[in-house]
N, C-alpha and C positions, 0 to 999 in steps of 0.2 A: 522659640520653638523650632522643631525640625520641619522644614518645608514638606508639605504633603501634597501629592498630586494624584488624581484619579481620572480614569478615562471611561469611555463607553464600553470598553472591553472587560469591565468587571475587575480591573487590576488597580491596586493602590501602591504607589511608590513613595518611599521616604528618601528625599533628596538631600544633597549637600550643596550649600551655596558656593562652595569652592569649585565644584564640578559645573554647576549651573547649566545642566543639560537635561531636557525632558526626553526620555526614550519612549518610542512608540510601543514596542512589544505587543504587536497585534495578536500573535499566536502563542499559545502555551507550548512549552517544550514537550517533545515526544515522551520523555521519561520523567516529567515533572521537575520539581526543584532538585538541585544537586548541591547547593550551598556555595557554588563558585560564581554566582551571578554578578558579584561586585556591587550590587545595589539592593538594599533591603526592600522587600516586596511582600504584599499580602494579596493572595488570589482569593477574592470573594467568590466570583464565578468567572474565571478567566477563559474567555472564548471570544473570537472575533465577531463584533456586532456592528450595527449600522444605525446611528441616530438620525441619519438623513432620510431614512425610509419610514413610513408609517407615522404613528403618533407617539413614538418613544420619547421619553424625557429623562434627564439626569438632574436630580435635586440634591442640595446639600445645605446643612445648617450647623453652625458652631454655637455651642453653649459654654461660656467660660465660667459661669457660676449660677447657682439657683437664684431665680428672680421671682420673688413673691408676687410681683405684678404681672408676670408673664406665665399664663397657664401652661403654655406649651413647654417652657423651660422647666417648670415644676414637674410636669408629666415625664419629660425626658430624664431628668435626674432621678425621680422616684422609681421609674421602671428600670433604668439601668442599674441603680443600686440594688433593687430586688433581684434582678436577673443574675447579676454577677455573684452576689452573696449566696443565692440559692445554689449556684454552680459550685462555689467554694465549699459550702457545707457538704455537698455530695462528694467532694474530693477530700473531705476531712481536713480542710484548711479553716482554722478558727479565726484567722485574721479578718476583721471586718473591713470591707472595701467601701470607701466614701469617695465618689468621683469628684474631681476638681475641674475636669475639662471633658467635653464631649463633642465629637464630630459625627454627624449623622449624614450618610450618603444613601440615596435611594435611586435605583435603576427601575424606571416605571415603563412597562409595556415595550421593552426593547426588542427589536427584530434582529435576527442573525444577518450576517453579511450574505448577499445573494448576487447571482450573476444575471440570470435571465428572467426569473420570476420568484416571488415569495408569497407565502400564505400569510396574509396580514393578521390572521387570528392566532398564529403561532408566535406568541410573544413571551418574554420573561419579565417577571417583576420580583425584585429581591432588594435587600437592604443590608448595609454594614454600619455598625455603631462602634467607633473607636473611642475609648475612654481611658483616662489615667487618674490616679490619685497622687501622682508625682513619684511614686515608687514602683507601682505595678501598672502594666498596660494590658488592656484586653480588647479583643475584637469580637463583637457579637454579630453573627451572621444569621439572617432571617430570610427564608425563601417563601414567597407567597404563592406565585403561580408560574410554574416553569413549563412552557408549552412548545419549546422548539422541537422541530422535526429534523431529520437528516438533511433535507434540502438537496442542494447540489454540491455541498461541501465534501472535500476529499477526506479530511481528517476529522475525527470526532474525539478530541482530547481535552475536553473541558476540565479545568483544574481548580481545586480548592486546597488551600494550605498557605504556607508562609516561608520566608527565608530571610536571614540577616545578611546574605550575600557573601559571607566570609567563613562559612563552615556549618552553621546551624540551620536546619530546614525541617519542614514537615509537609508531607504530601498526604492529604486526607484520604483514608481508605475508601471513602465513598466514591471518589473520582479515579480510583485505581481498578475498578471492577470491569468485567467484560460486558455486562449488561449496560447498554447505552441509553436506549429510549424506552425500554420496558418499564413496568411499574417499579418504582423505587430505584431506577437505574441512575447512571452517572448524570444524565441530563434531567433527572427528576428528583432533586434533593428535597423538594417540597413534600414528596411522598415518603421520604425516609426518616427514620429516627436519628437525630443528631446526637452528639456527645453530651448534650444536656438532658437526654432522656425524653425530649419533646420532638414532635414531628416538625421537620423543617427548620430546626434551630441548632446552631453550633456556637461554641465559645472557644476562642484561642487566647492563651496568655502569651503575649508577645515579648515579655521581658525575661523569659526563661529559656535561653538557648541551651542546647544539649550539653555543651561543655565549653567552658571558658578557662583557659589555663594561662596563668601569668599575664593576664590582660591588664594593661595600664588603665588607671582611672580615667574615665571619660568626664572631664570637667564640664563639658558642655551639657551633658546629661545631668550631672550633679547640680549645675546651676538651674536647669529647667525644673528639676524635681523640687529644689528649694523654692523656686518661684511659684510653682503650682500649689505648694503646701502652705505658703505664707498667706495670712489674711491681708486684706487691704489695709494700708497704713492708716487710713482714716478711722479704723476700728480700734486703734490703740494709742494714737498720738494726741487725742483730745486732752487739753489741759497742760501740755508741755510748755515750759517757759521758753519764749523765743530767745535766740542768742542776742547778746548785746552787739552793738556795731563796732565797738572798740575794746581793746584789752583793758584800758583804764576803767571803762564801765564795768566790765566783768570783775575787775579787782575790787571795786567799791560796792558791788551788788552782792549782798549776802545770799541771794538766791543761787549764786554760783560759787564754786570752789575749784581749786586746782584738780587736775585729773587724778582720779583714784584708781589704784591698781589693786587687784585682789591679792590676798595673802598667798594663795596658791597659783602657780602658773603665771606669775606676773610678767616674766620675761617673754613668754609666748604671746600674752595679750598685748604687750607693748609692741612687739614686732609686727603683729598682724594689724594693729591700729596704724602703725607707721606706713603701711602699704597704701592707706587711703590718702593721707596728706601729712605734711610735716609743719611744725610750728608750735606755738604755745597753746596748750589745750586746757580749757576750763570745762567744767560740766555742771549740770544743775545739781543743787544740793539735795533736792527731794525728787523722787520719782512721782509720776502721776498715779492715779488709782489703778492703772494697769501694770504698775511696776516698770514703766518705760521711762527713759530719761533722755536728756539732750547733751551732746558734746559739741563744743565750739572751739574751732582752731583759728588762731590769729597769727598773722605774718609779722615780720620783723618791724614793720612800721606800726603795728598794733591794729591794723585793719582786719576785720573778719574775713577769713579765707573760705571757711566751710562750716556750715552747721549741719550736724548729722543727728539721727535719732537711733537709739538703741532700744530694741524691744525687750531685751533682757539686760537691764541696766545694772551697772556696778557702782553703787554709791557708798559702799562700805567694804573694807577688806575682808569682812567675814561673810559676805554674800554667798549663799550656797550654790547659785546657778551660774557658776563660772563657765562650765562646759557648754551650757545653753548659749551663753554670750559668745563663746568662741565659735560654736557650730552654726549658730543661726544669725549672728550679727556680723561677725568678722570674717570667717572663712568664705561665706558666699561672695564677698567682694573679691577675694582671691580667685574663686572659681569663675565668676562672671566677668570680671574686669581685667584680671591679670592673665589667667590661664585659658580664657576663651574670649570670644568677641560678643558677649551678650550683656554688656554693662547696662544697657537700657533696662534690662529685666531687674537688675539690682536696684537701680534708682527708682523704679516703679514701686518697689516694696520698701525702700529706704530713701524716700525723697530728701534731697538737700534743701536746706533752709538758709535764707539770708536774714538780715535784721529788720526787714520791712515791717514786721509786726511788733518789734520791741518798743515799748513805751516805758520810760522811767517811773511814771506815776508821780505822786506828790510826796513832799518831805516836810517833816516838822521836827523841831528840836527843843528839848528842855535841858538847860545846862546852868552851871554856875550858881549864883545866889541872888535871886532865882530868875533866870531869863527864859523867855519862851519865844520861839520863832514859829509862827503859824504856817499852815499849809499854803496860804496865799502870800507868805513872805513878810507879814507884820511882826515886828520885834517889840516885845513889851516886858516889863518887870512885874513880878508877883511876889508878894511877901505875905504868905499865909501859913498857918501852923495847923497840921492835921492830915487827913486823908482826902485826896482829891481825884476827880476823874480827868485824866489827861486826854483820853480819847475814847469815844464810843462810836462804833460803826453799826450801821443798820443795813439790812438786806434789801433786795429790790422790792420785797413786800412790806418793808418798813419796820420789821422786828429787829431788836438788838441782837447782834451775833458776836460782837467782840467788845471787850472792855479792857482798858489799860488804866490802872490806878496807881497812885504813888503816895507815900507818906513823907511829909516834910518834918524837919526839926530845925531848931535854931542853930545857926552855925556857931561853933565853939572856937574862940580865939583866945589864946593865952589863958586858958582855963576858965573863961567866962563865956556866957551865952551872949551873942550879939543880937541886933535887932533885924537881922535878915535870916532867911531860911534857905534850905536846900533839901533835895530828895535824898532820903536814906534807905528807902525800900520801894521797890516797884513790883507790881504783879499784873500778869496778863492772863486773860481767859477768853478762849475762842469756843463758841458753842460747839459741843460735841467732842471737845478735847480736854486735856488735862490743864490744870493751872500751873503757870510757870512764874517763879518768883526770883528776884535779885536782891541781895543785901550784902553789906560788907561783913567780913568775918569779925569775930570779936576783937581781933588785933588790928583790924582795919588795914591789913596788909594784903588780903586776898578778897576776891569777889566770889561770893557763894551763889550757886544756882540751885534752886529747889524745884522739883516737879511733884505736884500734889504733896507738898510739905516734906518731901524726902530729898536730901542733898544729893546732887549729881556731881561726881568728881570728874572734871574734865581738864586734861593737860592742854597746854598751848598747842594749837593745830589740830586738836582732836575734835570729834563731833559725836553727837548723841542723836539717834534716830528714834522717834516715837511712832508706834503703830497708829496713833490717832491722827497722823497727818501733819506733824511738825518736826523740826530738827533744831538742835542747839549746837553751836560751834563756838570755839574760843580762838579766833585767829591771832590774838595778841594777849600778853599778860594783862590781867585786870579788865579784859574786854570779852564779853560773850554776846552772841547774837542769836535771836530766835527767828526762825523762818517757818511760815505756814504754807500749806499746800496751795492756798489761794494766791500767794505771792506777797502777803503782808509780812513786813519785817520790823523787828524791834532790836536795835543794837544798844546795849547798855555798857557803859564804861565807868569805872570807879576812879575818881580823881585822887590827887595827892592827899587830900584831907579826908578821904573815905566817903565823899559825897558822890552821888550818881548823876550821870548824864545819859539821856536817852535820845537816840535818833530813830524816828519812825518813818518808814516808807510804805505808803499805801498804794496798791495797784489802782489802775484807772477805773476799775469796776466800782470803786468806792467814792468816785467823784460825786459831789453833792450829797454825800451820805455820812459826813463826819460832824461830830459835836464834841464839846469839852474844852479844856484849856487850849488845845491846839487849833480851835476855831473851825469855822465852816469853810470847806474846800470847794470853791466855785470860781476861782480866778478873779474874785472881786474882794480886795482887801478892806473895803469900807464896811462890809457886813460880816466880818469875821466873828464878832463877839455875840453869841447867842446864849442868853441865860438858860439855866437848866429848866426854867419854867416856860421856855419858848419865847420870852421877850427878847428883843434885839437891842443891843447897845449901839446907838447910831453914832456915826462919825460926821461931824459937821464940817463941811467944805473939804472933806477928805483928810482932815487932821485926825491924829491919834487921840482917843479920849484921854483924859487925865489919869494919873496913876491912881487917884482915889476912886474914880469910876471903874477902872480896870480891876482894882482890888475888890470892889463890890461884885463885879462880874465873876471874878475867880472864886470868891467865897461861895457863890451860888452853886458851884460844882463840888462842894464838900460831899463826901460819901456818907450816906446814912448808915448807921451801924448794921442794919440787916443786910445791906448790899456790899459790905466790906469783903474784899478778898484777902486783906492783910490781918484783920482781927487784932490790930495793935491797940495798945492802951491810949485812951484819949489824953491829950496834954492837960496837965493840972495847973501849971504855972501861967502867970499872966504874960501875954506877949503883946508888945506894942511895936508895930512896924514903923520903920523910919523910911520915909520916902526919899527919892533921889534929891530933890531940891534941898530938903533939910540936911541930907548927908553931905552935899557939896558945901553947904553954908557952914558946916561944923568944922571945916579945916581952913587953914590959912591959905592965902594966895600962893605962897611959895610952895607949900606942900602939894597943893593941887597942880601947880605947874610941874613939879618934880614927878608926881605920879603920872601925869599926862604924857610926859616925855618917855617915861619908862614904858607906858602902855601904847606909845605911838598914837595917842589920841583916840584909842578905842574906848567908846563910852562904857561898854560892858566891863572891860578890864579896869577902867578907872573906878567904876562903881564897886566892883568886888574887892579891889585892893583897899579902898577906903573903908568898905563895910567890914572887912575881915582883918584889916591891918596886916595883910599878907600879900606881898608882891607876887609870890609864887602862885597863889590862888588866882590873882588877877590875870597874870600872864597865861595861865592854863585856860581861863575863860576866854581870853582872846584867841588862843589856839583853836578852841572849839568853834568859835565864830568864824574864824578864817577857814577852817576845814569845811564847815558847812557851805561857805561861799565857793570853795573849790569844787565841792560836790555839785553845787548848783550849776557851775560852768560845765563840769564833766557830763552831767546828765541833761543839761539844758541845751548844750551845743550838739544837737543831733546832726550827723552827717547826711548829705544827700544819699539816697538809696536807689540803686539800680532797679528799674522795673522791667528791663529786658534789653536785648534778647539773651537767653542763656544758651542758645544753639545757633551756630553759623554753618550753613550748608553751601558748599561751593564746589565747582568743577575745576579740574586741573587745567591750567592755562586759560581760564576764563575769569573775568573780574567779578568779584562778589561785592555788593554794596548793601550795607546794613546800617541802620540808625540805632544807636544806643540811646536809651531814655533813662532819665533819673528824676526822682522827686525829692525836692528839698523841703523839709518840714517848716522852715521859716521863709520860704520863697526867696532865699538868697541866690545871688548869681553863682552859677556852677561852671566848672571848667573840666573838660575831658582831656585825658592824656593816656599814653601807653607806658606800661611798666617794662623796663628792660629785664632780660633780653627780649626783643620783639622780633617776630618773623620778618624775613626779607620782603620788602615791597609793600608793607602795610602802612596805612596812613589814616589818621582820624582827625576830624575837625574839632578844634578845642571848644568851639561855641555850640555847634549843632550836633556833635556826637556822631557824624556820618563817617563810617569806616569803609575804606576800600582796600581790597586785597586781591592779588592775582597769584595764587599758589603755582609754583613751577615744578614741584616734586611732591612725592608722598612721604618725604622724610619727616619724622615726627617733630612738631614744634608746639610751643604753648603761646597763648595770647592772653594777656591780662590788661584790662582797661581800668583806669582809675578816674574817679570823679571827685572833685573837691569844691567845698565852699571856703569861706575865709578862715574857718576854724578847724574843720575836720574833713574827712573823706572816706570813700569806700572803694573797694576793688571788686572786679568781676572777671572771672576766667570762664568764658563760654566754652562749651564743647565744640570742637571743630570736626566737622564731617567732610571728608574730601572724597570726591568721586573721580575715578580714573577709568571710566568706561571708554572703550575704543570701538571702532567699526560700527558706529551707529547705535551702540548700546545705550539704554536708558538708565539713569541713576536710580537705584533703589535704596533710599535713605532709611528704610526700615530694616535692611539687612546689613549687619556690620561684619566685615571680613577680617579686619585687623584692629586691635586696640593698643594704644600706647599712652604713656603718661597718665596711668590710672584711669583710663577711659576718657581722658580729655581730648585725645586726638584719635579719630576713628577713620579708617578707610572703609567705605561702604561698598556694597555689592552692586550688581548690574542686572538688568533685564535685557538679555541679548536678543538680537534679531535671529531669525531662523538659521542663518548661515554660520553663526558663531556660538561658541560656548566658552567655558572657563570663567574664573572669578571676575575678569575684566573684559570678557568678550574678545580675547586675543587668539583663541584657538578655533580653527575651522571645525565646524560641527562634524562629529563622527556619527552620521545617521545609521550606519551599519551596526553600530554598537547596540542599537535598539532592535536589531533583527527585523527590519520592516518587510523583508521579502518572504515569499511563501516558504514554509519549511523545506529545507533541502535544496533551495535555489540559492546560488551564489549571489552575494551583494557586493557592489563596488561603490565607494564614496565618490561623489561628484561635486563640483562647485555649484553655488547657487545659480539659478533657482531649482535645479533638479535635485541636488543634495545626494541622491543615490540612484543607481540603476540596478536592475535585477536581471539575472540570466533568464532563459526561457523556462516556461512552465514544464513540469514533468510530462512525459508521454501519456496520452490519454486524458489530459486536462486542457483547459482553455483559459487564457488570460482575460482579465477585465481591465480596461483602461491601460495601465502600465504593464509592460511585459514582465511576468514573473512576480508581480506584486500580490495579486489575488488570483488564485488558480482554482478552477472549479471542474467538476465532472462535466464533460462536453455533452450537449443535448441539441442535436440537429432539429429537434421538433419544436424548439422555442426560438423566438427572436434573439439576436438579429438575423438568424438564418431564415430564408423563405420556407414556408410550410411545404414539405416534399410530397405529401400524400394528397389523395383526392379529398375534396372538402367534406365528403361523407365517410371519411376513414379516420381511424385513430392511429397516432404515430408513437412508436416505441424506440427510444434511443439508447444505445449502449456504446460508450466510448465514441469512436468515429464511425459507427454503424447505426443504421436505423431500419426499422421494418414498419410496414403499413398494413392495417387490417380494417376491412370495411365494417362500418357500424352495423348493429342489429337492424334488420329490415332491408339490408342491401347485400348484394353479391358482387364479387369481383376480386381482383388481386390487391386491392388497396390503393393502387395508382388510378384505377378506373373502377367505379362502383355504380351498380345499377339497382334501381328500386325493385324489390321483390313484391309480386302481386299475391298477397296473402290470401285473397279470396279464392284462389285456385285450390286451396286446402279447405275441405268441407268443415274441418274443425276450427276454422278461424274464429267463428262466432259461437256462442254457447249452445244455440239450438236453431232449428229452422224458423223459430218465431222472429229471428233477427235477420235483417238484410245486410249483407257484407258489402262494404265500400272500401276500396283500396285507397290509402293515402301514402305520402312520401315517407317511406321508412316504417310505416305502420299500417293499421287497418281500423276502420270504423264500423261498428255493428249497430244498426238502427232497428228499432222495433217496427215490425211490418204493419201492425194493426193497432197501435196505441191511439186512443182517442183522448179528447180533452178531459174526459172523466177518469181516465186511466193514467193519471200523472205519475204514479209511483209503481206502475206495473206494466206488463206487456201482454195485453189480452186476457188478464185474469178475471175480468168481469163478464165473460161470454154468457149469454142467456142459456139456461138449461131447459131442455124439453121435459115436460112432465109426463108425457106418454111413454109407455115402456114397450110398445111393440117394435119389432125389428125394423119396420119401415122407417119409423121416426128415429130409431137409433142410427140408421144409415144416414138420414138427413143430418143428424147431429154430428156424425163423423165427418161428413162433407164440410160442415161449417168450421169444425175445429181445424181440419187440415187446410182449408182454403185460407183461413186467417194466418196459419203458421207458415205456409209455403207459397201462398199467392200464385204466381205464374208457373211455379214448378209442380203444382198439383193440377191434375186434369179431371179426374172423376173418381167416384167410389160407387160400388154396386154390391148388392146382396147376392151371395151365391149359395144355392142349396145343393146338397150332395145327391147323387142318384139313389133311388129307393125311397125317397120321401122321408128320411129320418129327421130327427129334431136338430141335428148338428148343422149349423150354418157358419158361413164365413163371409168376411167382407173383402172384396177385391178393390185395391186402391191402385190407380194409375198415376205415376209421377214421372218426372223427367228422368232421363237415363243417368244424370249425374247426382241423383238423390238415392243413396243406398238404403236398404231396408232397415239397417240398424240406426240410421239417422231418424227414420220415422218412429221406430220403437223408443228411442231416447226422448224425442219430443213428446210423444204421448205419455210416457212415464212422468215427465216433468210437469205436464199440465193436468194430469188425471185428478189431482187433489181438488181442482177447481170445478170439476164436473161430476163429482161423485163416483168416479171410476176407480175400482180397486186395481192398483198397478200390478198386482200379482196375476191378474186375469188377462193381462195384455201380452199377446204373443204375436210377433211380427216375423214373417219369414219370406224368403225369396220363392216365388212361384216356379215349380218345376212342371212346365207344360208337358214334357215327355211322360212324367209319371201319372199326371191326371188325365192323359189322353186328349189334351186340348191342343196338341201340336198338329199342325196342318201338313203332315208329311205323307207321301204315298206309301203304299205297302211295299214298294220296291226300295224304299229308302230307310235309312237308319236314323233315329231321332237322338240328338245329343244336346243335353241341357247346358245353357250358358248363363252367366250372371246377367239378369235383366231380359232373357230371351231363350232361344234355342236355335239349333240348326239341323237341317236334314242332309244326310250324307248317303249317296247312292251306294247300294250294296256291292255293285260290280267293282267299285274302287277305281276303275280306269275309264268307263264309258260314261260320259256326262251329257250325251246328246239326247237321252230319252226325255220325252216330253214331260213324263210324270216326275222325273228327278229334277228336271229344270224348274218345275213348278215349286218344288220344295227348296227354295234358295236359302232359307234361314234368315232372311232379312225381314224384320218386323218394324212396323211403324211405332208400336208401343210395346212396353213390357209390363208385366203384371207382378204385383206383390200380394202375397197371401196374408190376410189378417184373420 
């Protein structure tokens, strides 16, 4: 997979292991992506942020496949599938998207970068979901709560979009608008409708650049797409036959045949297969139920080199899925292992196999006139005429699933019937499949094979595949083999006299589940003979029962007519068997010696030669016996099998030490050795398998280790991973940079320290490539540990920590600057200037602020009912006459007078004003007008700082509590001059003033007159008219 990195800045980068450098890219470019970045990038919400401040977190989760046991995996795949397909439908794209891989990244409550202060409530929460189906790749952008404000940042260029770095790019229109922080603005994608038609949701298809002209195939991407699209190997390899350990076993195992090439594109198939390995190739005769198969490659010594699995198996030249085999089995090896460095992906989906699980199973043989070799190796003679059960197999539940029956007939020699028999017809039936039958042709020159009573014509080397799960092949003239999907094999050969020989191979799953003439297979030859009724023919002291007893056992397996597969006519002539002792006694000593020498003292050969009077028949019987013994050696001499390791990881100029382990099935002594040519400096202990190697270069080599017992051996070529990291780099064995020798020699990547980059950490890091400085500020690369330096911040901005790295609008009002204003003032900064302004309730120039006495303003409190108390920066209004019973009001419960005469009204007025004004109220009196009219007025004396409108306002407010109609309340300032109440002499002029009056002498210049002096205009009290 392409390495993916993401940062707190809301940027996702798709990296190359050859570059091996993580660029910082803290700031989005001024004009967005231009397609020349050199690095593929996805801007989810690219803007400089700070995870070290606040409670911000960055989460991620990878989902490689839906997991029924993981509810979160199911939700992720279901939602992603639904979201992408809904988007495709709206785009009129009918191709259904099924994700194979998902990366979910969540930025949670991330704060912006800040200099002097930050509002911790202004956070961003958003998410990106990257997903692919191996062909198409999508990015799902979801914005939950985007609350960033402008802060002290100079630029406001948040970016959404993507670029492939080499020409194709997209800048989302949402982040190209002038509206930055307003509703639905650039910094508010959560409030805007995305290209999905949903609020706060966008989808980008990243595999569709604007224009790709004459672009070379990207085999790395092709390999990755194949890998993501392929199911797990375990889903289709079940039931595949394991590769044999040696080519001799593959040759004798009817489950395997020589490599089959399709009728079409054979040369292309062969060329692509040769890329994987070279040698002698056998393949499984039958595919498994998924139409997959096995290919096994053997070296010149016959040892298994490589076992591979084909998902689209070619087991017949007429197979129609040749293109699938090429495109999905063969070409991916070329893409992943030859033309890119991702061979591990190929072997994950096409795992290699050794012969560790190969087991030959059991073998039984019926041959000659008439000999039987049981599965446990017992050899006996049977002379019976009719139809018999050679083998019956039962399932794990005990039910019969396979039957092999044979019909015998008396052997004809020189035109007459002898007293021995041989098989002339055989029939096999596996539950759920067709019946297969073998019989000689009428001329006894050819072997006929019938399937469900229909003759199948097979040339030598040809095969017949049945849809029911079996195959027929005729590797030799007069020999045809039957192979079932389960691994059961029946090889039938017609001898020179037209009589049949059958070799049966039963897979290990039928151990302890065999009955019939071939005996019970349980590795105990003393209990081979089980009658059809379940009774066991015992062997005394391990000796073979007599021929007469064995004859009785064999006849018990005669096939009842209703169960016959052959439906042959029952014999009508009388047959009397001649047992071996009688046969040997019937010839002279000289004849017996002659035959024994010809047969090389083979008992079976001697018996058949004498019984048929044919040396050719006897010698052929000996050949069958000898061949069986040879097969016993081939399949019984299993070689030691390597159990590991299949991978060696080592560092250049460092000594690697690994121990090879092997398991011998017979616990024989094993010896380890190296196969030439061997890498320079490698050594292995012959007894302990400890290998040491100090690689001196990254020049490709191969290493093959061999293990042998006395009879056979195995080889193993482990994958060599060489690390060449320099300058303190750490070997990354999961990243392959170079592939050689079909992926068997790999040079791995490195995790470089901060100061270096490149595939092997050889290049000094180019920190300025990631544009770490503030936009517009020059960057200079520096050696470790600085890595880079930046020029000074632009005029009007201030740096944080490193000069020119992060630049902000300067604010003298915030730390680290000392507060320049008075503590009771507010500070306002602009660039390199600031101003101070006193807070409300204070006066001054901002550098010095003094508390204002608000009580000097009569309107500071609601009315005269409240007493005004000055506080720092404010005022406190307290109710003057509130009692414990008046918790929620201010004098609202004043007792009303029930009397209605003027005198009591005057007393009521005094109480009302005294409660409301306390020491500012002096007295109230009733004033009647001259002439004795009914009109009256009240005279109220209050302090000089209590204006008449204050009294009027107060009485209007409280009138509702005393039954007074506010419309009847009139309060005015008393004009003593008009009412004649001024105390001025006749020689003086009376002038009214607010709260009093003054007397002015008429002369205007002479102020010495006693009467004028008397009218000074200074009064102790002033009056208000009510």
